[in-house]
DSSP file (Angstrom, degrees, kcal/mol; ACC not computed):
  #  RESIDUE AA STRUCTURE BP1 BP2  ACC     N-H-->O    O-->H-N    N-H-->O    O-->H-N    TCO  KAPPA ALPHA  PHI   PSI    X-CA   Y-CA   Z-CA
    1    1 A M     >        0   0    0      0, 0.0     4,-2.2     0, 0.0     5,-0.2   0.000 360.0 360.0 360.0 -19.9   99.7   84.8   82.6
    2    2 A S  H  >  +     0   0    0      1,-0.2     4,-2.3     2,-0.2     5,-0.1   0.889 360.0  51.1 -64.1 -35.9   96.2   83.7   81.7
    3    3 A A  H  > S+     0   0    0      2,-0.2     4,-2.3     1,-0.2    -1,-0.2   0.893 107.9  52.1 -65.8 -38.9   95.0   87.2   82.7
    4    4 A A  H  > S+     0   0    0      2,-0.2     4,-2.3     1,-0.2    -2,-0.2   0.880 109.2  50.0 -66.1 -36.7   97.8   88.8   80.5
    5    5 A Y  H  X S+     0   0    0     -4,-2.2     4,-2.9     2,-0.2     5,-0.3   0.935 109.9  50.7 -63.9 -44.4   96.6   86.6   77.5
    6    6 A N  H  X>S+     0   0    0     -4,-2.3     4,-3.5     1,-0.2     5,-0.7   0.877 109.0  51.9 -61.7 -35.6   93.0   87.8   78.2
    7    7 A E  H  X5S+     0   0    0     -4,-2.3     4,-1.8     3,-0.2    -1,-0.2   0.943 111.6  46.4 -63.6 -46.9   94.3   91.4   78.2
    8    8 A H  H  <5S+     0   0    0     -4,-2.3    -2,-0.2     1,-0.2    -1,-0.2   0.914 123.0  35.2 -59.1 -44.4   96.0   90.9   74.9
    9    9 A R  H  <5S+     0   0    0     -4,-2.9    -2,-0.2    -5,-0.1    -1,-0.2   0.882 136.3  15.9 -80.6 -40.8   92.9   89.2   73.4
   10   10 A F  H  <5S-     0   0    0     -4,-3.5    -3,-0.2    -5,-0.3     4,-0.2   0.518 108.4-103.1-118.9  -9.3   90.0   91.0   75.0
   11   11 A G     X< -     0   0    0     -4,-1.8     4,-1.7    -5,-0.7     3,-0.4  -0.309  41.2 -61.9 109.9 167.6   91.5   94.2   76.5
   12   12 A R  H  > S+     0   0    0      1,-0.2     4,-2.7     2,-0.2     5,-0.2   0.827 123.7  61.5 -61.2 -35.9   92.5   95.8   79.7
   13   13 A K  H  > S+     0   0    0      1,-0.2     4,-2.0     2,-0.2    -1,-0.2   0.918 105.0  47.8 -58.4 -44.2   89.1   95.7   81.2
   14   14 A K  H  > S+     0   0    0     -3,-0.4     4,-2.4     2,-0.2    -1,-0.2   0.910 110.6  52.7 -64.2 -42.0   89.1   91.9   81.0
   15   15 A Y  H  X S+     0   0    0     -4,-1.7     4,-2.6     1,-0.2    -2,-0.2   0.943 109.5  48.2 -57.1 -48.8   92.6   91.7   82.6
   16   16 A L  H  X S+     0   0    0     -4,-2.7     4,-2.3     1,-0.2    -1,-0.2   0.852 109.1  53.7 -64.8 -34.2   91.4   93.9   85.5
   17   17 A E  H  X S+     0   0    0     -4,-2.0     4,-2.1    -5,-0.2    -1,-0.2   0.918 109.6  48.2 -62.7 -43.0   88.4   91.7   86.0
   18   18 A N  H  X S+     0   0    0     -4,-2.4     4,-2.4     2,-0.2    -2,-0.2   0.933 111.8  48.7 -61.7 -46.0   90.6   88.6   86.1
   19   19 A I  H  X S+     0   0    0     -4,-2.6     4,-2.8     1,-0.2    -2,-0.2   0.897 109.6  52.7 -63.0 -40.5   93.0   90.3   88.6
   20   20 A K  H  X S+     0   0    0     -4,-2.3     4,-2.2     1,-0.2    -1,-0.2   0.915 110.5  47.7 -60.8 -43.4   90.0   91.4   90.8
   21   21 A A  H  X S+     0   0    0     -4,-2.1     4,-2.0     2,-0.2    -2,-0.2   0.904 111.9  49.5 -65.6 -40.8   88.7   87.8   90.9
   22   22 A F  H  X S+     0   0    0     -4,-2.4     4,-2.4     1,-0.2    -2,-0.2   0.937 111.5  49.1 -62.4 -46.4   92.2   86.4   91.8
   23   23 A R  H  X S+     0   0    0     -4,-2.8     4,-2.8     1,-0.2    -1,-0.2   0.878 108.2  54.2 -61.9 -38.0   92.5   89.0   94.5
   24   24 A E  H  X S+     0   0    0     -4,-2.2     4,-1.8     2,-0.2    -1,-0.2   0.909 108.9  47.4 -64.1 -42.8   89.1   88.1   95.9
   25   25 A V  H  X S+     0   0    0     -4,-2.0     4,-1.9     2,-0.2    -2,-0.2   0.939 113.5  49.0 -62.9 -46.0   89.9   84.4   96.2
   26   26 A Y  H  X S+     0   0    0     -4,-2.4     4,-2.6     1,-0.2    -2,-0.2   0.922 109.3  52.2 -57.7 -46.2   93.3   85.3   97.9
   27   27 A E  H  X S+     0   0    0     -4,-2.8     4,-2.5     1,-0.2    -1,-0.2   0.846 107.1  53.1 -62.5 -34.7   91.5   87.6  100.3
   28   28 A K  H  X S+     0   0    0     -4,-1.8     4,-1.3     2,-0.2    -1,-0.2   0.914 110.6  46.5 -65.9 -43.0   89.0   84.8  101.3
   29   29 A V  H  <>S+     0   0    0     -4,-1.9     5,-2.2     1,-0.2     3,-0.3   0.921 113.7  49.0 -62.7 -43.8   91.9   82.5  102.0
   30   30 A K  H ><5S+     0   0    0     -4,-2.6     3,-1.7     1,-0.2     5,-0.3   0.896 106.9  55.3 -63.5 -41.2   93.7   85.2  104.0
   31   31 A A  H 3<5S+     0   0    0     -4,-2.5    -1,-0.2     1,-0.3    -2,-0.2   0.785 103.3  56.0 -63.4 -28.5   90.5   86.0  106.0
   32   32 A K  T 3<5S-     0   0    0     -4,-1.3    -1,-0.3    -3,-0.3    -2,-0.2   0.507 119.4-112.4 -80.5  -4.4   90.3   82.4  107.1
   33   33 A G  T < 5S+     0   0    0     -3,-1.7    -3,-0.2    -4,-0.2    -2,-0.1   0.696  86.8 117.5  81.7  18.9   93.8   82.7  108.5
   34   34 A A      < +     0   0    0     -5,-2.2    -4,-0.2    -6,-0.2     2,-0.1   0.222  34.3 126.2-106.2  13.9   95.2   80.3  105.9
   35   35 A D        +     0   0    0     -5,-0.3    15,-0.1    -6,-0.3     3,-0.0  -0.430  28.6 155.9 -70.0 147.4   97.6   82.7  104.2
   36   36 A K        -     0   0    0     -2,-0.1    81,-0.1    14,-0.1     4,-0.1  -0.958  48.3 -66.1-158.6 169.6  101.2   81.6  103.9
   37   37 A P        -     0   0    0      0, 0.0    79,-0.2     0, 0.0    78,-0.1  -0.228  42.6-121.6 -59.5 154.0  104.3   82.3  101.7
   38   38 A L  S    S+     0   0    0     77,-1.3     2,-0.7    76,-0.3    78,-0.1   0.745 106.1  62.1 -69.3 -22.1  104.0   81.2   98.1
   39   39 A V  S    S+     0   0    0     76,-1.2     2,-0.3    53,-0.0    -1,-0.1  -0.922  77.5 144.8-104.5 112.6  107.1   79.0   98.8
   40   40 A F        -     0   0    0     -2,-0.7     3,-0.4    -4,-0.1     2,-0.1  -0.994  47.1-112.9-150.0 154.1  106.2   76.5  101.5
   41   41 A D  S    S+     0   0    0     -2,-0.3     0, 0.0     1,-0.2     0, 0.0  -0.367  88.1  57.0 -75.8 162.2  106.9   72.9  102.6
   42   42 A G    >   +     0   0    0     -2,-0.1     3,-1.6     4,-0.1    -1,-0.2   0.619  53.5 136.3  94.3  14.4  104.1   70.4  102.5
   43   43 A W  T 3   +     0   0    0     -3,-0.4    -2,-0.1     1,-0.3    -1,-0.0   0.673  58.2  79.2 -68.9 -13.0  103.2   70.5   98.8
   44   44 A S  T 3  S+     0   0    0      1,-0.3    -1,-0.3     0, 0.0    -3,-0.0   0.715 109.9  24.3 -67.3 -17.4  103.0   66.7   98.7
   45   45 A N  S <  S-     0   0    0     -3,-1.6    -1,-0.3     2,-0.0    -2,-0.1  -0.449  88.2-178.7-141.5  65.3   99.6   67.0  100.4
   46   46 A P        -     0   0    0      0, 0.0     2,-0.1     0, 0.0    -3,-0.1  -0.378  18.1-137.6 -73.3 143.4   98.2   70.4   99.5
   47   47 A S     >  -     0   0    0     -2,-0.1     4,-2.2     1,-0.1     5,-0.2  -0.351  32.2-100.8 -83.3 173.6   94.8   71.6  100.9
   48   48 A Q  H  > S+     0   0    0      1,-0.2     4,-2.6     2,-0.2     5,-0.2   0.890 127.0  53.6 -62.9 -38.3   92.3   73.5   98.7
   49   49 A D  H  > S+     0   0    0      2,-0.2     4,-2.6     1,-0.2    -1,-0.2   0.911 106.8  52.2 -62.9 -41.1   93.5   76.7  100.4
   50   50 A D  H  > S+     0   0    0      2,-0.2     4,-2.5     1,-0.2    -2,-0.2   0.931 110.4  47.5 -59.5 -45.4   97.1   75.8   99.4
   51   51 A R  H  X S+     0   0    0     -4,-2.2     4,-2.4     1,-0.2     5,-0.3   0.909 111.6  50.4 -62.3 -42.5   96.1   75.3   95.8
   52   52 A N  H  X>S+     0   0    0     -4,-2.6     4,-2.3     2,-0.2     5,-1.1   0.887 110.2  51.0 -63.7 -38.4   94.2   78.6   95.9
   53   53 A L  I  X>S+     0   0    0     -4,-2.6     5,-1.5     3,-0.2     4,-0.6   0.954 111.0  47.1 -62.1 -49.3   97.1   80.4   97.3
   54   54 A V  I  <5S+     0   0    0     -4,-2.5    -2,-0.2     3,-0.2    -1,-0.2   0.922 124.1  31.4 -61.2 -44.9   99.5   79.1   94.7
   55   55 A Y  I  X5S+     0   0    0     -4,-2.4     4,-2.1    -5,-0.2    -2,-0.2   0.973 130.4  28.7 -78.2 -57.3   97.3   79.9   91.8
   56   56 A F  I  X5S+     0   0    0     -4,-2.3     4,-2.3    -5,-0.3    -3,-0.2   0.921 126.0  41.9 -79.7 -45.0   95.3   83.0   92.8
   57   57 A K  I  X<S+     0   0    0     -5,-1.1     4,-3.1    -4,-0.6     5,-0.2   0.923 115.5  53.9 -64.6 -41.3   97.7   84.7   95.1
   58   58 A G  H  ><S+     0   0    0     -5,-1.5     4,-1.9    -6,-0.2    -2,-0.2   0.915 110.4  45.3 -56.5 -45.7  100.5   83.8   92.7
   59   59 A A  H  X S+     0   0    0     -4,-2.1     4,-1.9     2,-0.2    -1,-0.2   0.898 113.6  50.1 -66.2 -40.9   98.6   85.4   89.8
   60   60 A Y  H  X S+     0   0    0     -4,-2.3     4,-2.3     1,-0.2    -2,-0.2   0.919 109.4  51.1 -64.4 -42.6   97.8   88.5   92.0
   61   61 A V  H  X S+     0   0    0     -4,-3.1     4,-2.6     1,-0.2    -1,-0.2   0.873 106.6  54.0 -65.2 -36.6  101.5   88.8   93.0
   62   62 A L  H  X S+     0   0    0     -4,-1.9     4,-2.3    -5,-0.2    -1,-0.2   0.910 108.3  50.8 -61.2 -39.8  102.6   88.7   89.4
   63   63 A H  H  X S+     0   0    0     -4,-1.9     4,-2.1     2,-0.2    -2,-0.2   0.925 110.2  49.0 -61.2 -44.3  100.2   91.5   88.7
   64   64 A L  H  X S+     0   0    0     -4,-2.3     4,-2.6     1,-0.2    -2,-0.2   0.883 109.9  51.6 -63.2 -38.5  101.7   93.5   91.6
   65   65 A L  H  X S+     0   0    0     -4,-2.6     4,-2.7     2,-0.2     5,-0.3   0.895 107.5  53.2 -64.6 -39.1  105.2   92.8   90.3
   66   66 A R  H  X S+     0   0    0     -4,-2.3     4,-2.1     1,-0.2     8,-0.2   0.909 111.6  45.3 -61.8 -42.4  104.1   94.1   86.9
   67   67 A E  H  < S+     0   0    0     -4,-2.1    -2,-0.2     2,-0.2    -1,-0.2   0.896 112.8  51.6 -66.4 -40.1  102.8   97.3   88.6
   68   68 A E  H  < S+     0   0    0     -4,-2.6    -2,-0.2     1,-0.2    -1,-0.2   0.922 120.0  32.9 -61.8 -46.5  106.0   97.6   90.6
   69   69 A L  H  < S-     0   0    0     -4,-2.7     4,-0.4    -5,-0.1    -2,-0.2   0.779 108.3-124.6 -83.6 -27.9  108.3   97.2   87.6
   70   70 A G     X  -     0   0    0     -4,-2.1     4,-2.6    -5,-0.3     5,-0.2  -0.086  33.5 -74.8  91.3 158.6  106.2   98.9   85.0
   71   71 A E  H  > S+     0   0    0      1,-0.2     4,-2.3     2,-0.2     5,-0.3   0.919 126.6  46.7 -57.4 -51.6  105.2   97.5   81.7
   72   72 A E  H  > S+     0   0    0      1,-0.2     4,-2.0     2,-0.2    -1,-0.2   0.938 117.9  40.9 -62.7 -48.5  108.4   97.7   79.8
   73   73 A D  H  > S+     0   0    0     -4,-0.4     4,-2.7     2,-0.2    -1,-0.2   0.897 112.6  55.0 -68.6 -39.4  110.6   96.2   82.5
   74   74 A F  H  X S+     0   0    0     -4,-2.6     4,-2.3    -8,-0.2    -2,-0.2   0.960 113.3  40.5 -57.6 -51.3  108.1   93.6   83.5
   75   75 A W  H  X S+     0   0    0     -4,-2.3     4,-2.3    -5,-0.2    -1,-0.2   0.826 112.5  55.6 -71.0 -30.6  107.9   92.1   80.0
   76   76 A K  H  X S+     0   0    0     -4,-2.0     4,-2.4    -5,-0.3    -1,-0.2   0.923 110.5  46.8 -63.1 -43.2  111.6   92.5   79.5
   77   77 A G  H  X S+     0   0    0     -4,-2.7     4,-2.9     2,-0.2    -2,-0.2   0.901 111.1  50.7 -65.3 -41.8  112.1   90.4   82.6
   78   78 A I  H  X S+     0   0    0     -4,-2.3     4,-2.6     2,-0.2     5,-0.2   0.912 111.6  48.1 -63.0 -43.1  109.6   87.8   81.6
   79   79 A R  H  X S+     0   0    0     -4,-2.3     4,-2.3     2,-0.2     5,-0.3   0.941 113.4  47.3 -61.5 -47.1  111.2   87.4   78.2
   80   80 A Y  H  X S+     0   0    0     -4,-2.4     4,-2.9     1,-0.2     5,-0.2   0.944 114.2  46.6 -60.5 -48.9  114.7   87.1   79.7
   81   81 A Y  H  X S+     0   0    0     -4,-2.9     4,-2.2     1,-0.2    -1,-0.2   0.926 112.4  50.2 -59.1 -47.1  113.5   84.6   82.3
   82   82 A S  H  X S+     0   0    0     -4,-2.6     4,-0.5    -5,-0.2    -1,-0.2   0.886 116.4  40.9 -62.1 -40.6  111.6   82.5   79.7
   83   83 A R  H  < S+     0   0    0     -4,-2.3     3,-0.5    -5,-0.2    -1,-0.2   0.900 114.8  50.8 -74.9 -41.4  114.6   82.4   77.4
   84   84 A Q  H  < S+     0   0    0     -4,-2.9    -2,-0.2    -5,-0.3    -1,-0.2   0.859 123.0  29.1 -65.0 -36.3  117.2   81.8   80.1
   85   85 A Y  H >< S+     0   0    0     -4,-2.2     3,-2.6    -5,-0.2    -1,-0.2   0.250  78.1 147.8-113.7  11.5  115.4   78.9   81.7
   86   86 A F  T 3< S+     0   0    0     -4,-0.5    -3,-0.1    -3,-0.5    -4,-0.0  -0.265  81.8   0.7 -52.4 125.0  113.5   77.3   78.9
   87   87 A G  T 3  S+     0   0    0      1,-0.2    -1,-0.3     0, 0.0    -2,-0.0   0.573 111.3 110.9  73.8  10.4  113.3   73.6   79.5
   88   88 A K  S <  S-     0   0    0     -3,-2.6    -1,-0.2     1,-0.0     2,-0.2  -0.843  74.2-106.8-115.7 152.1  115.1   73.8   82.8
   89   89 A P        -     0   0    0      0, 0.0     2,-0.3     0, 0.0    -3,-0.0  -0.514  45.3-169.5 -70.4 146.6  114.0   73.3   86.4
   90   90 A V        -     0   0    0     -2,-0.2     2,-0.3     4,-0.0     3,-0.0  -0.889  17.8-147.7-136.7 163.7  113.8   76.6   88.3
   91   91 A T     >  -     0   0    0     -2,-0.3     4,-1.7     1,-0.1     5,-0.1  -0.787  37.3-105.1-121.2 169.1  113.4   78.0   91.7
   92   92 A T  H  > S+     0   0    0     -2,-0.3     4,-2.7     1,-0.2     5,-0.2   0.885 122.7  57.0 -61.7 -37.8  111.7   81.2   92.9
   93   93 A L  H  > S+     0   0    0      1,-0.2     4,-2.8     2,-0.2     5,-0.2   0.877 102.3  54.7 -61.7 -37.4  115.2   82.7   93.5
   94   94 A D  H  > S+     0   0    0      2,-0.2     4,-2.4     1,-0.2    -1,-0.2   0.927 109.9  47.5 -59.0 -44.2  116.0   82.0   89.8
   95   95 A F  H  X S+     0   0    0     -4,-1.7     4,-2.5     2,-0.2    -2,-0.2   0.942 112.7  47.8 -62.4 -48.8  112.9   84.0   88.9
   96   96 A Q  H  X S+     0   0    0     -4,-2.7     4,-2.4     1,-0.2    -2,-0.2   0.937 113.5  47.1 -57.8 -48.4  113.8   86.9   91.2
   97   97 A Q  H  X S+     0   0    0     -4,-2.8     4,-2.8     1,-0.2    -1,-0.2   0.884 111.5  51.1 -64.4 -38.7  117.4   87.0   90.0
   98   98 A A  H  X S+     0   0    0     -4,-2.4     4,-2.5    -5,-0.2    -1,-0.2   0.923 111.1  47.7 -63.1 -44.6  116.3   86.9   86.3
   99   99 A M  H  X S+     0   0    0     -4,-2.5     4,-1.6     1,-0.2     6,-0.4   0.883 113.9  48.1 -65.3 -37.7  113.8   89.8   86.8
  100  100 A E  H  X S+     0   0    0     -4,-2.4     4,-2.6    -5,-0.2     5,-0.4   0.924 113.3  46.9 -67.3 -45.2  116.5   91.8   88.7
  101  101 A K  H  < S+     0   0    0     -4,-2.8    -2,-0.2     1,-0.2    -1,-0.2   0.919 114.3  46.3 -64.0 -43.1  119.1   91.2   86.0
  102  102 A A  H  < S+     0   0    0     -4,-2.5    -1,-0.2    -5,-0.2    -2,-0.2   0.831 125.1  30.5 -69.1 -31.8  116.8   92.0   83.1
  103  103 A T  H  < S-     0   0    0     -4,-1.6    -2,-0.2    -5,-0.2    -1,-0.2   0.643  93.8-130.4-105.3 -16.9  115.4   95.2   84.7
  104  104 A G     <  +     0   0    0     -4,-2.6     2,-0.4     1,-0.3    -3,-0.2   0.654  67.7 126.4  73.1  13.3  118.3   96.4   86.9
  105  105 A Q        -     0   0    0     -5,-0.4     2,-0.4    -6,-0.4    -1,-0.3  -0.872  62.9-125.1-108.7 138.5  115.9   96.8   89.8
  106  106 A G        +     0   0    0     -2,-0.4     4,-0.1     1,-0.1     3,-0.1  -0.655  27.7 176.1 -78.1 130.6  116.3   95.2   93.2
  107  107 A L     >  +     0   0    0     -2,-0.4     4,-2.8     2,-0.1     5,-0.3   0.209  44.0 111.5-121.7  14.2  113.4   93.1   94.1
  108  108 A K  H  > S+     0   0    0      1,-0.2     4,-2.4     2,-0.2     5,-0.2   0.920  82.7  44.9 -56.8 -47.8  114.5   91.7   97.5
  109  109 A E  H  > S+     0   0    0      2,-0.2     4,-2.3     1,-0.2    -1,-0.2   0.897 112.7  51.1 -65.3 -41.0  111.9   93.6   99.5
  110  110 A F  H  > S+     0   0    0      1,-0.2     4,-2.6     2,-0.2     5,-0.4   0.950 113.6  44.2 -61.3 -49.0  109.1   92.8   97.1
  111  111 A F  H  X>S+     0   0    0     -4,-2.8     5,-2.5     1,-0.2     4,-2.1   0.868 112.1  53.1 -66.0 -36.6  109.9   89.1   97.2
  112  112 A A  I  <>S+     0   0    0     -4,-2.4     5,-1.4    -5,-0.3    -1,-0.2   0.896 114.4  42.8 -63.3 -39.4  110.3   89.1  101.0
  113  113 A K  I  <5S+     0   0    0     -4,-2.3    -2,-0.2    -5,-0.2    -1,-0.2   0.923 129.6  21.5 -71.7 -46.0  106.9   90.8  101.4
  114  114 A W  I  <5S+     0   0    0     -4,-2.6   -76,-0.3    -5,-0.2    -3,-0.2   0.712 132.2  26.4-102.3 -23.5  104.9   88.8   98.9
  115  115 A I  I  <5S+     0   0    0     -4,-2.1   -77,-1.3    -5,-0.4   -76,-1.2   0.852 127.5  20.3-108.8 -49.7  106.7   85.5   98.3
  116  116 A D  I   <       0   0    0     -5,-2.5    -4,-0.2   -79,-0.2    -3,-0.1   0.740 360.0 360.0 -99.0 -25.8  108.8   84.4  101.3
  117  117 A Y      <       0   0    0     -5,-1.4    -1,-0.1    -6,-0.4    -5,-0.1   0.421 360.0 360.0 -24.4 360.0  107.6   86.3  104.4
C-alpha cells in the first residue's frame, strides 16, 4: 500500500518504480531457491529471505491482484475488507473472501498460485 500512496502523491511513474523494485527483490529471493508461499509456518524465527518474501513478494502480489481485478474492483474490495475487519484479527482467507464478495470475482486460482501454492 506504500506504493499506492506514492502513486496518489507522486504519480503512476513512481508507483511503477516501486513495483519494479519490489519485484526485483522477490526475484532475487526466488533465484536463490528461497521462494515459498506467503502463508507459511516458522514465522517465529524468520530469515531475511522470509522477511523479504512477506514484504516485497506480498507487495508485488497485491499489485498483481490489482491488475487482475481492475482498478474499480480492487479498490472496492480494499474498502470492503478494511471496513469489515477494522480492529479485528484476520487471516489470508478472510482477505480473499472479502475481495471475492466485494467484487463478485472468484480468486481461488489467483490465491492458489501466488499465496498458498
